[in-house]
C-alpha angles and dihedrals in degrees: 000000000000125000135181102242121196135168109267092221120049110247094018116140109229115181117226097210094186093059099031096237140083124278108256117243093249091049136231135256103244141160110276105243135169087261092061092042089056092047089051093050089051090052094243096119141022120221126204137172107274120254115266090253089068097048119093112264116250117232110247115232088230092063114098118247118262092259096052121131128231115275111274093012124128105260090211093058108090091197090068095056116120113244116216 
């Protein structure tokens, strides 16, 4: 599970032990781990659901499957397959 993790107090220095640097003031979208849960309980950070821009995109049912052929192409002709 991903969370947007920010320092609870503006200007606070919160070490990000997994990356070896400090958490930036505007936060980072990171995996929610026991380390961050402890930091939240201590009041050192605030955690929010990440903005939609950071969530993985869902595949629309209208998108063709990965092995689809080009429109108007002969489905039996392997040379017309779309390469992704």
